[in-house]
A tleap script that builds the chain and sets N, CA, C and O, in Angstrom:
source leaprc.protein.ff14SB
mol = sequence {
  NMET GLU PHE ASP ILE TRP HIE TYR TRP LEU
  ILE ALA ALA ILE LEU PHE GLY ILE LEU GLU
  ILE PHE ILE PRO SER PHE ILE VAL LEU ASN
  PHE GLY VAL GLY ALA LEU PHE ALA THR VAL
  ALA ALA ALA PHE ASP MET SER THR GLU TRP
  GLN ILE ALA ILE PHE ALA VAL GLY SER LEU
  VAL SER PHE PHE VAL VAL ARG PRO LEU MET
  ILE LYS TYR GLY PHE LYS LYS SER ASP ASN
  VAL LYS THR ASN VAL ASP ALA MET SER GLY
  ARG THR GLY LYS VAL THR GLU ARG ILE ASP
  ASN GLU ALA ASN THR GLY ARG ALA ALA ILE
  ASP GLY ASP ASP TRP ARG ALA LYS THR LEU
  ASP GLY SER ILE ILE GLU PRO GLY VAL MET
  VAL GLU VAL GLU LYS ILE GLU SER ILE ILE
  ILE TYR VAL LYS PRO ILE CLYS
}
set mol.1.N position { 0.865 -0.804 -0.011 }
set mol.1.CA position { -0.057 0.023 -0.263 }
set mol.1.C position { 0.961 1.182 0.217 }
set mol.1.O position { 1.842 1.132 1.075 }
set mol.2.N position { 0.402 2.624 -0.920 }
set mol.2.CA position { 1.130 2.866 -1.021 }
set mol.2.C position { 0.370 4.390 -0.363 }
set mol.2.O position { -0.797 4.748 -0.520 }
set mol.3.N position { 1.654 5.215 0.527 }
set mol.3.CA position { 0.707 6.093 1.318 }
set mol.3.C position { 1.250 7.780 0.467 }
set mol.3.O position { 2.263 8.172 -0.112 }
set mol.4.N position { -0.074 8.355 0.823 }
set mol.4.CA position { 0.399 9.721 -0.351 }
set mol.4.C position { 0.490 10.869 0.764 }
set mol.4.O position { 0.588 10.162 1.766 }
set mol.5.N position { 0.515 12.006 1.163 }
set mol.5.CA position { 0.800 12.821 2.077 }
set mol.5.C position { -0.068 13.466 2.587 }
set mol.5.O position { 0.223 14.067 3.621 }
set mol.6.N position { -1.531 13.581 2.010 }
set mol.6.CA position { -2.247 13.878 2.595 }
set mol.6.C position { -2.708 12.782 4.284 }
set mol.6.O position { -2.963 13.263 5.388 }
set mol.7.N position { -2.662 10.768 3.781 }
set mol.7.CA position { -2.537 10.002 4.405 }
set mol.7.C position { -2.101 10.240 6.306 }
set mol.7.O position { -2.597 9.909 7.383 }
set mol.8.N position { -0.744 11.104 5.757 }
set mol.8.CA position { 0.534 11.535 6.805 }
set mol.8.C position { -0.208 12.454 7.486 }
set mol.8.O position { -0.533 12.210 8.648 }
set mol.9.N position { -0.663 13.893 6.732 }
set mol.9.CA position { -1.754 14.701 7.819 }
set mol.9.C position { -2.897 13.797 8.375 }
set mol.9.O position { -3.086 13.988 9.577 }
set mol.10.N position { -3.677 12.897 7.826 }
set mol.10.CA position { -4.134 12.406 8.808 }
set mol.10.C position { -3.531 11.786 9.954 }
set mol.10.O position { -3.670 12.199 11.105 }
set mol.11.N position { -3.095 11.139 9.733 }
set mol.11.CA position { -2.360 10.582 10.508 }
set mol.11.C position { -2.014 11.349 12.052 }
set mol.11.O position { -2.271 10.981 13.198 }
set mol.12.N position { -1.335 12.541 11.535 }
set mol.12.CA position { -1.367 13.521 12.131 }
set mol.12.C position { -1.977 13.871 13.256 }
set mol.12.O position { -1.609 13.816 14.430 }
set mol.13.N position { -3.092 14.289 12.681 }
set mol.13.CA position { -4.539 14.739 13.133 }
set mol.13.C position { -4.758 13.881 14.102 }
set mol.13.O position { -4.978 14.290 15.241 }
set mol.14.N position { -4.733 12.540 13.798 }
set mol.14.CA position { -4.974 11.529 15.071 }
set mol.14.C position { -3.789 11.565 16.143 }
set mol.14.O position { -3.672 11.708 17.360 }
set mol.15.N position { -3.280 11.435 15.447 }
set mol.15.CA position { -2.363 11.176 16.708 }
set mol.15.C position { -2.126 12.593 17.626 }
set mol.15.O position { -1.575 12.498 18.723 }
set mol.16.N position { -2.419 13.447 17.289 }
set mol.16.CA position { -2.984 15.399 18.119 }
set mol.16.C position { -3.829 14.739 18.918 }
set mol.16.O position { -3.701 14.919 20.129 }
set mol.17.N position { -5.020 13.710 18.363 }
set mol.17.CA position { -6.640 13.882 19.111 }
set mol.17.C position { -6.250 12.886 19.889 }
set mol.17.O position { -7.015 12.602 20.811 }
set mol.18.N position { -5.401 12.355 19.791 }
set mol.18.CA position { -5.230 11.315 21.054 }
set mol.18.C position { -4.288 11.959 22.064 }
set mol.18.O position { -4.617 12.020 23.249 }
set mol.19.N position { -3.006 12.491 21.585 }
set mol.19.CA position { -2.563 13.228 22.564 }
set mol.19.C position { -3.383 14.403 23.540 }
set mol.19.O position { -2.715 14.942 24.422 }
set mol.20.N position { -4.708 14.761 23.389 }
set mol.20.CA position { -4.938 15.678 23.878 }
set mol.20.C position { -5.541 15.084 25.065 }
set mol.20.O position { -5.636 15.781 26.075 }
set mol.21.N position { -6.072 13.560 25.069 }
set mol.21.CA position { -6.709 12.450 25.699 }
set mol.21.C position { -5.690 13.471 27.206 }
set mol.21.O position { -6.210 14.153 28.090 }
set mol.22.N position { -4.477 13.251 27.028 }
set mol.22.CA position { -3.891 12.618 27.945 }
set mol.22.C position { -3.031 14.260 28.570 }
set mol.22.O position { -2.434 14.484 29.622 }
set mol.23.N position { -3.332 15.162 27.352 }
set mol.23.CA position { -2.611 16.896 27.755 }
set mol.23.C position { -4.357 17.603 28.177 }
set mol.23.O position { -5.256 17.883 27.384 }
set mol.24.N position { -4.349 17.724 29.694 }
set mol.24.CA position { -5.672 18.554 29.774 }
set mol.24.C position { -6.121 20.220 29.821 }
set mol.24.O position { -6.767 20.815 30.683 }
set mol.25.N position { -5.581 20.670 28.686 }
set mol.25.CA position { -5.421 21.728 28.887 }
set mol.25.C position { -6.013 22.408 27.070 }
set mol.25.O position { -6.335 23.560 26.779 }
set mol.26.N position { -5.975 21.460 26.385 }
set mol.26.CA position { -7.153 22.143 24.664 }
set mol.26.C position { -6.434 22.661 24.236 }
set mol.26.O position { -6.324 23.855 23.958 }
set mol.27.N position { -5.610 21.553 24.072 }
set mol.27.CA position { -3.905 23.185 22.881 }
set mol.27.C position { -3.807 22.155 21.833 }
set mol.27.O position { -3.976 22.377 20.634 }
set mol.28.N position { -3.484 20.852 22.434 }
set mol.28.CA position { -2.839 19.786 21.369 }
set mol.28.C position { -3.397 19.717 19.961 }
set mol.28.O position { -2.923 19.755 18.826 }
set mol.29.N position { -5.264 19.537 20.803 }
set mol.29.CA position { -5.845 19.467 19.873 }
set mol.29.C position { -6.494 20.415 18.387 }
set mol.29.O position { -7.124 20.214 17.348 }
set mol.30.N position { -5.906 21.405 19.068 }
set mol.30.CA position { -5.996 22.777 17.783 }
set mol.30.C position { -5.262 22.601 16.483 }
set mol.30.O position { -5.651 23.083 15.419 }
set mol.31.N position { -3.551 21.464 16.728 }
set mol.31.CA position { -2.906 21.055 15.964 }
set mol.31.C position { -3.226 20.024 15.136 }
set mol.31.O position { -2.472 19.578 14.272 }
set mol.32.N position { -4.556 19.550 15.425 }
set mol.32.CA position { -4.616 18.259 15.176 }
set mol.32.C position { -5.745 19.012 14.147 }
set mol.32.O position { -5.770 18.695 12.958 }
set mol.33.N position { -6.553 19.898 14.626 }
set mol.33.CA position { -8.008 20.433 13.966 }
set mol.33.C position { -6.567 21.076 12.122 }
set mol.33.O position { -6.686 20.579 11.002 }
set mol.34.N position { -5.650 22.006 12.439 }
set mol.34.CA position { -4.776 22.231 11.763 }
set mol.34.C position { -4.531 21.107 10.769 }
set mol.34.O position { -5.000 20.883 9.653 }
set mol.35.N position { -3.921 20.669 11.295 }
set mol.35.CA position { -3.817 19.230 10.625 }
set mol.35.C position { -5.004 18.624 9.569 }
set mol.35.O position { -4.690 17.753 8.757 }
set mol.36.N position { -5.970 18.990 9.619 }
set mol.36.CA position { -6.792 17.899 8.782 }
set mol.36.C position { -6.834 19.422 7.638 }
set mol.36.O position { -6.665 19.183 6.442 }
set mol.37.N position { -7.028 20.714 8.011 }
set mol.37.CA position { -7.341 21.252 6.980 }
set mol.37.C position { -5.819 21.469 5.863 }
set mol.37.O position { -5.732 22.063 4.788 }
set mol.38.N position { -4.914 20.821 6.550 }
set mol.38.CA position { -3.213 20.603 5.932 }
set mol.38.C position { -3.919 18.991 4.380 }
set mol.38.O position { -3.907 18.857 3.156 }
set mol.39.N position { -4.377 18.231 5.574 }
set mol.39.CA position { -4.661 16.945 4.578 }
set mol.39.C position { -6.154 17.326 3.516 }
set mol.39.O position { -6.392 16.645 2.518 }
set mol.40.N position { -6.837 18.228 3.844 }
set mol.40.CA position { -7.949 18.794 2.679 }
set mol.40.C position { -6.989 19.206 1.318 }
set mol.40.O position { -7.309 18.859 0.181 }
set mol.41.N position { -5.742 20.016 1.630 }
set mol.41.CA position { -5.044 20.837 1.163 }
set mol.41.C position { -4.027 19.827 -0.063 }
set mol.41.O position { -3.915 19.688 -1.281 }
set mol.42.N position { -3.598 19.437 0.877 }
set mol.42.CA position { -2.797 17.540 0.218 }
set mol.42.C position { -3.867 16.825 -0.827 }
set mol.42.O position { -3.730 16.693 -2.043 }
set mol.43.N position { -4.740 16.491 -0.168 }
set mol.43.CA position { -5.850 15.855 -1.072 }
set mol.43.C position { -6.323 16.739 -2.339 }
set mol.43.O position { -6.625 16.137 -3.369 }
set mol.44.N position { -6.376 17.737 -2.309 }
set mol.44.CA position { -6.584 18.769 -3.614 }
set mol.44.C position { -4.788 19.325 -3.635 }
set mol.44.O position { -4.674 20.546 -3.527 }
set mol.45.N position { -3.771 18.722 -3.731 }
set mol.45.CA position { -2.547 18.286 -4.308 }
set mol.45.C position { -1.853 19.534 -4.254 }
set mol.45.O position { -0.778 19.675 -4.838 }
set mol.46.N position { -2.502 20.644 -3.455 }
set mol.46.CA position { -1.472 22.033 -3.431 }
set mol.46.C position { -0.319 21.783 -3.326 }
set mol.46.O position { -0.060 20.736 -3.919 }
set mol.47.N position { 1.071 22.515 -2.556 }
set mol.47.CA position { 1.823 22.086 -2.845 }
set mol.47.C position { 2.515 22.281 -1.140 }
set mol.47.O position { 2.036 23.036 -0.294 }
set mol.48.N position { 3.639 21.461 -0.961 }
set mol.48.CA position { 3.862 21.434 0.380 }
set mol.48.C position { 4.339 22.871 1.063 }
set mol.48.O position { 4.596 22.659 2.248 }
set mol.49.N position { 4.498 23.954 0.787 }
set mol.49.CA position { 4.217 25.176 1.163 }
set mol.49.C position { 2.632 25.294 1.334 }
set mol.49.O position { 2.171 25.084 2.456 }
set mol.50.N position { 2.138 25.481 0.730 }
set mol.50.CA position { 1.091 25.513 1.063 }
set mol.50.C position { -0.036 24.738 2.093 }
set mol.50.O position { -1.013 25.232 2.654 }
set mol.51.N position { 0.601 22.996 2.133 }
set mol.51.CA position { 0.101 22.351 3.094 }
set mol.51.C position { 0.012 22.830 4.302 }
set mol.51.O position { -1.078 22.981 4.855 }
set mol.52.N position { 1.935 23.329 5.237 }
set mol.52.CA position { 2.114 24.189 5.939 }
set mol.52.C position { 1.799 25.155 6.104 }
set mol.52.O position { 1.344 25.232 7.245 }
set mol.53.N position { 1.743 26.367 5.423 }
set mol.53.CA position { 0.670 27.705 5.405 }
set mol.53.C position { -0.168 27.666 6.213 }
set mol.53.O position { -0.078 28.201 7.318 }
set mol.54.N position { -1.634 26.690 5.587 }
set mol.54.CA position { -2.608 26.157 5.559 }
set mol.54.C position { -2.919 24.992 7.300 }
set mol.54.O position { -3.904 24.925 8.036 }
set mol.55.N position { -1.673 24.332 7.349 }
set mol.55.CA position { -1.767 23.894 8.872 }
set mol.55.C position { -1.697 24.829 10.149 }
set mol.55.O position { -2.167 24.670 11.275 }
set mol.56.N position { -0.837 26.017 9.509 }
set mol.56.CA position { -0.524 26.897 10.328 }
set mol.56.C position { -1.741 27.981 11.051 }
set mol.56.O position { -1.900 28.412 12.193 }
set mol.57.N position { -2.607 28.188 9.525 }
set mol.57.CA position { -3.796 29.012 9.740 }
set mol.57.C position { -4.486 28.239 10.762 }
set mol.57.O position { -4.808 28.564 11.905 }
set mol.58.N position { -4.645 27.182 10.142 }
set mol.58.CA position { -5.785 26.359 10.117 }
set mol.58.C position { -5.604 25.880 12.510 }
set mol.58.O position { -6.640 25.632 13.126 }
set mol.59.N position { -4.525 25.883 13.088 }
set mol.59.CA position { -3.758 25.850 14.334 }
set mol.59.C position { -4.530 26.737 14.428 }
set mol.59.O position { -5.693 26.393 14.639 }
set mol.60.N position { -4.242 28.209 14.318 }
set mol.60.CA position { -4.119 29.460 14.791 }
set mol.60.C position { -5.647 29.704 15.127 }
set mol.60.O position { -5.996 30.025 16.263 }
set mol.61.N position { -6.675 29.513 13.929 }
set mol.61.CA position { -7.856 29.315 14.175 }
set mol.61.C position { -8.640 28.245 15.393 }
set mol.61.O position { -9.283 28.482 16.416 }
set mol.62.N position { -8.331 27.326 14.885 }
set mol.62.CA position { -8.829 26.437 15.894 }
set mol.62.C position { -8.735 27.195 17.170 }
set mol.62.O position { -9.701 27.515 17.863 }
set mol.63.N position { -7.460 27.459 17.424 }
set mol.63.CA position { -7.344 28.017 18.632 }
set mol.63.C position { -7.332 29.427 18.970 }
set mol.63.O position { -7.088 29.837 20.105 }
set mol.64.N position { -7.545 30.019 18.170 }
set mol.64.CA position { -8.363 31.195 18.725 }
set mol.64.C position { -10.237 30.957 18.580 }
set mol.64.O position { -10.917 31.345 19.530 }
set mol.65.N position { -10.871 30.376 17.473 }
set mol.65.CA position { -11.669 30.395 17.913 }
set mol.65.C position { -12.716 29.073 18.855 }
set mol.65.O position { -13.789 29.106 19.457 }
set mol.66.N position { -11.947 28.276 18.627 }
set mol.66.CA position { -12.746 26.283 18.787 }
set mol.66.C position { -12.214 26.537 20.176 }
set mol.66.O position { -13.216 26.432 20.883 }
set mol.67.N position { -11.093 26.838 21.025 }
set mol.67.CA position { -10.783 27.257 22.083 }
set mol.67.C position { -11.533 27.733 23.561 }
set mol.67.O position { -11.966 27.262 24.613 }
set mol.68.N position { -11.356 28.999 22.840 }
set mol.68.CA position { -12.418 29.876 23.454 }
set mol.68.C position { -14.215 29.289 24.273 }
set mol.68.O position { -14.768 29.240 25.372 }
set mol.69.N position { -14.455 28.985 22.928 }
set mol.69.CA position { -15.837 28.168 22.123 }
set mol.69.C position { -16.177 27.400 23.393 }
set mol.69.O position { -16.958 27.606 24.322 }
set mol.70.N position { -15.269 26.396 23.081 }
set mol.70.CA position { -15.214 25.525 24.565 }
set mol.70.C position { -14.594 25.422 26.075 }
set mol.70.O position { -14.942 24.629 26.950 }
set mol.71.N position { -13.497 26.517 26.157 }
set mol.71.CA position { -14.012 26.416 27.715 }
set mol.71.C position { -14.865 27.059 28.351 }
set mol.71.O position { -15.109 26.964 29.553 }
set mol.72.N position { -15.793 28.342 26.896 }
set mol.72.CA position { -17.141 28.685 27.918 }
set mol.72.C position { -18.300 28.054 27.741 }
set mol.72.O position { -19.337 28.519 28.215 }
set mol.73.N position { -18.273 26.758 26.940 }
set mol.73.CA position { -19.398 26.155 27.176 }
set mol.73.C position { -19.437 24.810 28.175 }
set mol.73.O position { -20.184 24.328 29.026 }
set mol.74.N position { -17.736 24.412 27.320 }
set mol.74.CA position { -17.434 23.106 28.266 }
set mol.74.C position { -17.400 23.283 29.836 }
set mol.74.O position { -17.938 22.396 30.499 }
set mol.75.N position { -16.826 24.333 30.478 }
set mol.75.CA position { -16.363 24.039 31.329 }
set mol.75.C position { -17.324 25.562 32.004 }
set mol.75.O position { -16.841 26.589 32.479 }
set mol.76.N position { -18.540 25.260 31.846 }
set mol.76.CA position { -20.122 26.152 31.610 }
set mol.76.C position { -20.552 25.971 33.494 }
set mol.76.O position { -20.792 26.837 34.335 }
set mol.77.N position { -20.505 24.645 33.583 }
set mol.77.CA position { -20.984 24.203 34.862 }
set mol.77.C position { -19.677 24.057 36.058 }
set mol.77.O position { -19.996 24.157 37.242 }
set mol.78.N position { -18.541 23.873 35.775 }
set mol.78.CA position { -17.798 23.641 36.891 }
set mol.78.C position { -17.414 25.102 37.568 }
set mol.78.O position { -16.859 24.942 38.655 }
set mol.79.N position { -17.578 26.507 37.181 }
set mol.79.CA position { -18.032 27.499 37.907 }
set mol.79.C position { -18.655 27.534 39.346 }
set mol.79.O position { -18.172 28.223 40.245 }
set mol.80.N position { -19.550 26.894 39.469 }
set mol.80.CA position { -20.682 27.020 40.438 }
set mol.80.C position { -19.968 25.940 41.693 }
set mol.80.O position { -20.221 25.945 42.898 }
set mol.81.N position { -19.585 25.583 41.391 }
set mol.81.CA position { -18.631 23.963 42.471 }
set mol.81.C position { -18.174 25.075 43.956 }
set mol.81.O position { -17.583 26.152 43.874 }
set mol.82.N position { -18.356 24.825 44.423 }
set mol.82.CA position { -16.946 25.078 45.781 }
set mol.82.C position { -16.472 24.129 46.148 }
set mol.82.O position { -16.980 23.014 46.270 }
set mol.83.N position { -15.135 24.578 46.428 }
set mol.83.CA position { -14.383 23.715 47.212 }
set mol.83.C position { -12.838 24.263 47.998 }
set mol.83.O position { -12.184 25.304 48.060 }
set mol.84.N position { -12.772 23.176 48.402 }
set mol.84.CA position { -11.410 23.884 49.448 }
set mol.84.C position { -12.332 24.565 50.449 }
set mol.84.O position { -13.424 24.134 50.819 }
set mol.85.N position { -11.579 25.995 50.940 }
set mol.85.CA position { -12.452 26.518 51.898 }
set mol.85.C position { -13.751 27.299 51.800 }
set mol.85.O position { -14.627 27.632 52.598 }
set mol.86.N position { -13.542 27.445 50.599 }
set mol.86.CA position { -15.941 27.762 49.883 }
set mol.86.C position { -16.495 27.286 50.229 }
set mol.86.O position { -17.622 27.725 50.456 }
set mol.87.N position { -16.083 25.822 50.588 }
set mol.87.CA position { -16.544 24.284 50.932 }
set mol.87.C position { -17.072 23.984 51.741 }
set mol.87.O position { -17.826 23.015 51.647 }
set mol.88.N position { -16.844 25.042 53.537 }
set mol.88.CA position { -16.820 24.780 54.441 }
set mol.88.C position { -18.007 24.843 54.755 }
set mol.88.O position { -18.800 23.927 54.974 }
set mol.89.N position { -18.274 26.938 54.802 }
set mol.89.CA position { -19.723 27.410 55.239 }
set mol.89.C position { -20.536 26.576 54.879 }
set mol.89.O position { -20.505 25.957 53.816 }
set mol.90.N position { -21.639 26.456 56.062 }
set mol.90.CA position { -22.637 26.003 56.076 }
set mol.90.C position { -22.634 24.158 56.439 }
set mol.90.O position { -23.673 23.551 56.695 }
set mol.91.N position { -21.308 23.524 56.390 }
set mol.91.CA position { -20.859 22.081 57.195 }
set mol.91.C position { -21.511 21.987 58.153 }
set mol.91.O position { -21.629 23.062 58.742 }
set mol.92.N position { -22.059 21.083 58.646 }
set mol.92.CA position { -22.565 20.527 60.101 }
set mol.92.C position { -21.228 19.450 60.670 }
set mol.92.O position { -20.568 18.655 60.001 }
set mol.93.N position { -21.131 19.792 62.224 }
set mol.93.CA position { -20.273 18.671 62.725 }
set mol.93.C position { -21.049 19.001 64.299 }
set mol.93.O position { -22.170 19.414 64.594 }
set mol.94.N position { -19.757 18.564 65.169 }
set mol.94.CA position { -20.024 18.117 66.281 }
set mol.94.C position { -18.523 18.882 66.845 }
set mol.94.O position { -17.471 19.056 66.229 }
set mol.95.N position { -18.978 19.325 68.555 }
set mol.95.CA position { -17.811 19.953 69.071 }
set mol.95.C position { -17.459 18.838 69.509 }
set mol.95.O position { -18.233 17.940 69.841 }
set mol.96.N position { -16.144 18.800 69.550 }
set mol.96.CA position { -15.124 17.696 70.820 }
set mol.96.C position { -14.819 17.876 71.392 }
set mol.96.O position { -14.385 16.930 72.049 }
set mol.97.N position { -14.545 19.642 72.110 }
set mol.97.CA position { -13.796 20.069 73.138 }
set mol.97.C position { -14.735 21.367 73.432 }
set mol.97.O position { -15.491 21.907 72.625 }
set mol.98.N position { -14.562 21.637 74.433 }
set mol.98.CA position { -15.798 22.792 74.966 }
set mol.98.C position { -15.383 24.416 74.142 }
set mol.98.O position { -14.389 25.129 74.278 }
set mol.99.N position { -16.491 24.564 73.362 }
set mol.99.CA position { -15.689 25.900 73.193 }
set mol.99.C position { -16.137 27.567 73.975 }
set mol.99.O position { -17.230 28.135 73.970 }
set mol.100.N position { -14.904 27.976 74.556 }
set mol.100.CA position { -15.058 29.193 75.038 }
set mol.100.C position { -14.254 30.093 74.195 }
set mol.100.O position { -13.274 29.506 73.737 }
set mol.101.N position { -14.359 31.479 73.797 }
set mol.101.CA position { -13.295 31.924 73.715 }
set mol.101.C position { -12.534 33.042 74.479 }
set mol.101.O position { -11.655 33.858 74.204 }
set mol.102.N position { -13.186 32.744 75.436 }
set mol.102.CA position { -12.153 33.862 76.912 }
set mol.102.C position { -10.840 32.946 77.262 }
set mol.102.O position { -9.688 33.116 77.662 }
set mol.103.N position { -11.994 31.512 76.742 }
set mol.103.CA position { -10.420 30.743 77.487 }
set mol.103.C position { -9.787 30.000 76.525 }
set mol.103.O position { -8.965 29.094 76.657 }
set mol.104.N position { -10.405 30.632 75.254 }
set mol.104.CA position { -9.027 30.505 73.845 }
set mol.104.C position { -9.189 28.525 73.720 }
set mol.104.O position { -8.387 27.759 73.186 }
set mol.105.N position { -10.360 28.221 74.345 }
set mol.105.CA position { -9.779 26.250 74.108 }
set mol.105.C position { -11.267 26.277 73.180 }
set mol.105.O position { -12.131 27.135 73.361 }
set mol.106.N position { -11.403 24.890 71.910 }
set mol.106.CA position { -12.717 25.010 71.353 }
set mol.106.C position { -12.193 24.210 70.058 }
set mol.106.O position { -11.435 24.705 69.224 }
set mol.107.N position { -12.622 23.117 70.019 }
set mol.107.CA position { -12.309 22.393 68.784 }
set mol.107.C position { -13.884 21.007 68.758 }
set mol.107.O position { -14.496 20.247 69.509 }
set mol.108.N position { -13.811 21.672 66.690 }
set mol.108.CA position { -15.088 21.022 66.626 }
set mol.108.C position { -14.411 19.987 65.221 }
set mol.108.O position { -13.594 20.394 64.394 }
set mol.109.N position { -15.129 18.349 65.279 }
set mol.109.CA position { -14.955 17.750 64.019 }
set mol.109.C position { -16.303 17.915 62.959 }
set mol.109.O position { -17.475 18.180 63.224 }
set mol.110.N position { -15.655 17.656 61.701 }
set mol.110.CA position { -16.111 18.885 61.043 }
set mol.110.C position { -15.952 17.618 59.433 }
set mol.110.O position { -14.771 17.586 59.087 }
set mol.111.N position { -16.498 17.063 58.889 }
set mol.111.CA position { -16.825 16.061 58.445 }
set mol.111.C position { -15.032 14.952 58.729 }
set mol.111.O position { -14.254 14.712 57.806 }
set mol.112.N position { -14.902 14.665 59.646 }
set mol.112.CA position { -13.983 14.034 60.252 }
set mol.112.C position { -12.656 14.895 60.458 }
set mol.112.O position { -11.652 14.372 60.941 }
set mol.113.N position { -12.680 15.943 60.158 }
set mol.113.CA position { -11.648 16.577 60.623 }
set mol.113.C position { -11.676 17.312 61.261 }
set mol.113.O position { -12.169 18.376 60.889 }
set mol.114.N position { -11.107 17.162 62.744 }
set mol.114.CA position { -10.720 18.039 63.543 }
set mol.114.C position { -10.665 19.385 63.757 }
set mol.114.O position { -9.537 19.664 63.352 }
set mol.115.N position { -11.263 20.580 64.208 }
set mol.115.CA position { -10.771 21.640 63.511 }
set mol.115.C position { -10.815 22.382 64.909 }
set mol.115.O position { -11.397 21.997 65.922 }
set mol.116.N position { -9.794 23.951 64.670 }
set mol.116.CA position { -10.047 24.789 66.148 }
set mol.116.C position { -10.954 25.755 66.111 }
set mol.116.O position { -10.565 26.730 65.467 }
set mol.117.N position { -12.369 25.883 66.711 }
set mol.117.CA position { -13.050 26.101 66.605 }
set mol.117.C position { -13.820 27.674 67.737 }
set mol.117.O position { -13.975 27.479 68.942 }
set mol.118.N position { -14.137 28.842 67.212 }
set mol.118.CA position { -14.643 29.486 67.674 }
set mol.118.C position { -16.336 29.702 67.487 }
set mol.118.O position { -16.930 29.013 66.658 }
set mol.119.N position { -17.154 30.837 68.422 }
set mol.119.CA position { -18.419 31.333 68.128 }
set mol.119.C position { -18.322 32.660 68.048 }
set mol.119.O position { -17.515 33.296 68.727 }
set mol.120.N position { -19.103 33.168 67.247 }
set mol.120.CA position { -19.201 34.935 66.651 }
set mol.120.C position { -19.519 35.933 67.890 }
set mol.120.O position { -18.933 36.948 68.266 }
set mol.121.N position { -20.822 35.174 68.450 }
set mol.121.CA position { -21.038 35.701 69.310 }
set mol.121.C position { -20.636 35.640 71.076 }
set mol.121.O position { -21.495 35.781 71.946 }
set mol.122.N position { -19.468 35.453 71.301 }
set mol.122.CA position { -18.869 34.824 72.172 }
set mol.122.C position { -19.625 33.301 73.119 }
set mol.122.O position { -19.032 32.981 74.149 }
set mol.123.N position { -20.961 32.415 72.683 }
set mol.123.CA position { -21.417 32.230 73.324 }
set mol.123.C position { -20.492 30.876 74.300 }
set mol.123.O position { -19.445 31.375 74.713 }
set mol.124.N position { -20.569 30.002 74.555 }
set mol.124.CA position { -20.169 28.640 74.998 }
set mol.124.C position { -20.937 27.889 74.940 }
set mol.124.O position { -22.094 27.994 75.346 }
set mol.125.N position { -20.169 26.498 74.144 }
set mol.125.CA position { -21.055 25.317 73.782 }
set mol.125.C position { -20.148 24.482 74.070 }
set mol.125.O position { -18.968 24.796 73.907 }
set mol.126.N position { -20.540 23.128 74.602 }
set mol.126.CA position { -20.141 22.529 75.129 }
set mol.126.C position { -20.134 21.266 74.273 }
set mol.126.O position { -20.909 21.305 73.317 }
set mol.127.N position { -19.314 20.002 74.445 }
set mol.127.CA position { -18.357 19.210 73.586 }
set mol.127.C position { -19.649 17.852 73.297 }
set mol.127.O position { -20.200 17.133 74.131 }
set mol.128.N position { -19.786 17.892 71.996 }
set mol.128.CA position { -21.047 16.339 72.223 }
set mol.128.C position { -22.622 17.222 71.584 }
set mol.128.O position { -23.749 16.726 71.592 }
set mol.129.N position { -22.155 18.955 70.951 }
set mol.129.CA position { -23.660 19.628 70.660 }
set mol.129.C position { -23.518 19.285 68.911 }
set mol.129.O position { -22.351 19.226 68.521 }
set mol.130.N position { -24.191 19.144 68.253 }
set mol.130.CA position { -24.254 19.480 66.570 }
set mol.130.C position { -24.002 21.091 66.431 }
set mol.130.O position { -24.359 21.963 67.223 }
set mol.131.N position { -23.367 21.225 65.340 }
set mol.131.CA position { -22.594 22.816 64.902 }
set mol.131.C position { -22.966 22.963 63.827 }
set mol.131.O position { -23.352 21.939 63.264 }
set mol.132.N position { -23.030 24.338 63.011 }
set mol.132.CA position { -22.788 24.233 61.625 }
set mol.132.C position { -21.953 25.454 61.794 }
set mol.132.O position { -21.881 26.111 62.832 }
set mol.133.N position { -21.177 25.756 60.408 }
set mol.133.CA position { -20.019 26.454 59.882 }
set mol.133.C position { -20.388 27.927 59.602 }
set mol.133.O position { -20.822 28.044 58.456 }
set mol.134.N position { -20.361 28.765 60.100 }
set mol.134.CA position { -20.355 30.430 59.721 }
set mol.134.C position { -19.673 30.533 59.172 }
set mol.134.O position { -20.050 30.676 58.009 }
set mol.135.N position { -18.718 30.556 59.293 }
set mol.135.CA position { -17.825 30.928 58.270 }
set mol.135.C position { -16.711 30.810 58.486 }
set mol.135.O position { -16.827 30.190 59.544 }
set mol.136.N position { -14.834 30.973 58.231 }
set mol.136.CA position { -13.740 30.105 57.843 }
set mol.136.C position { -12.747 31.498 58.425 }
set mol.136.O position { -13.549 32.428 58.511 }
set mol.137.N position { -11.696 31.872 58.744 }
set mol.137.CA position { -10.335 32.203 58.973 }
set mol.137.C position { -9.338 31.599 59.615 }
set mol.137.O position { -9.229 31.162 60.761 }
set mol.138.N position { -8.211 31.671 58.152 }
set mol.138.CA position { -7.235 30.620 58.089 }
set mol.138.C position { -7.744 29.495 58.833 }
set mol.138.O position { -8.533 28.783 58.213 }
set mol.139.N position { -7.517 29.224 59.829 }
set mol.139.CA position { -7.001 27.361 60.031 }
set mol.139.C position { -8.378 27.546 61.491 }
set mol.139.O position { -8.405 26.557 62.223 }
set mol.140.N position { -9.404 28.691 61.867 }
set mol.140.CA position { -10.363 28.577 62.671 }
set mol.140.C position { -11.768 28.901 62.335 }
set mol.140.O position { -12.192 29.950 61.850 }
set mol.141.N position { -12.381 27.904 62.646 }
set mol.141.CA position { -13.785 28.043 61.987 }
set mol.141.C position { -14.862 28.579 63.084 }
set mol.141.O position { -15.016 27.940 64.124 }
set mol.142.N position { -15.220 29.152 62.961 }
set mol.142.CA position { -16.733 29.753 63.668 }
set mol.142.C position { -17.605 28.778 63.390 }
set mol.142.O position { -17.603 27.950 62.479 }
set mol.143.N position { -18.774 29.068 64.768 }
set mol.143.CA position { -20.228 28.764 64.425 }
set mol.143.C position { -20.447 28.231 65.385 }
set mol.143.O position { -19.576 28.013 66.227 }
set mol.144.N position { -21.833 27.835 65.521 }
set mol.144.CA position { -23.199 28.322 66.002 }
set mol.144.C position { -23.635 26.994 66.116 }
set mol.144.O position { -23.276 26.169 65.276 }
set mol.145.N position { -24.507 26.626 67.235 }
set mol.145.CA position { -25.472 25.805 67.690 }
set mol.145.C position { -26.528 25.496 66.465 }
set mol.145.O position { -26.967 26.352 65.696 }
set mol.146.N position { -26.897 23.853 66.442 }
set mol.146.CA position { -28.222 23.561 65.506 }
set mol.146.C position { -28.913 23.256 66.726 }
set mol.146.O position { -28.677 22.445 67.622 }
set mol.147.N position { -29.864 24.136 66.540 }
set mol.147.CA position { -31.826 23.980 66.822 }
set mol.147.C position { -32.309 23.357 66.718 }
set mol.147.O position { -33.513 23.464 66.951 }
savepdb mol mol.pdb
quit
């Protein structure tokens, strides 16, 4: 079987597509799109210089048009997901050590993690009481008892 130049461009496009699976930035696939444009140019027997130019232009157009669209619509729902510290507000847990701001004591277990705990209003909360996280500052959570 004899390979024409357009076969090589097509193989390159497929390889770029496969590489994109392993590189999570949506950049390599743009070169695959450029290679598809070059495949079409090669199929119409254009010169090598034109094929390379079409590959470059196709890659750039894909990078500036397709990539922003994919980022805008492909990751639309991921902006609403709270993680790390942002996800702590509203969580519930149990007081493990008496919370007393004046005595500088207090700990609470939230989702299996033991946190230094205080109250916003200065109230005292005894061990075993269920609490809700109101806010977090650095490594200290501010809680209120759940009634």
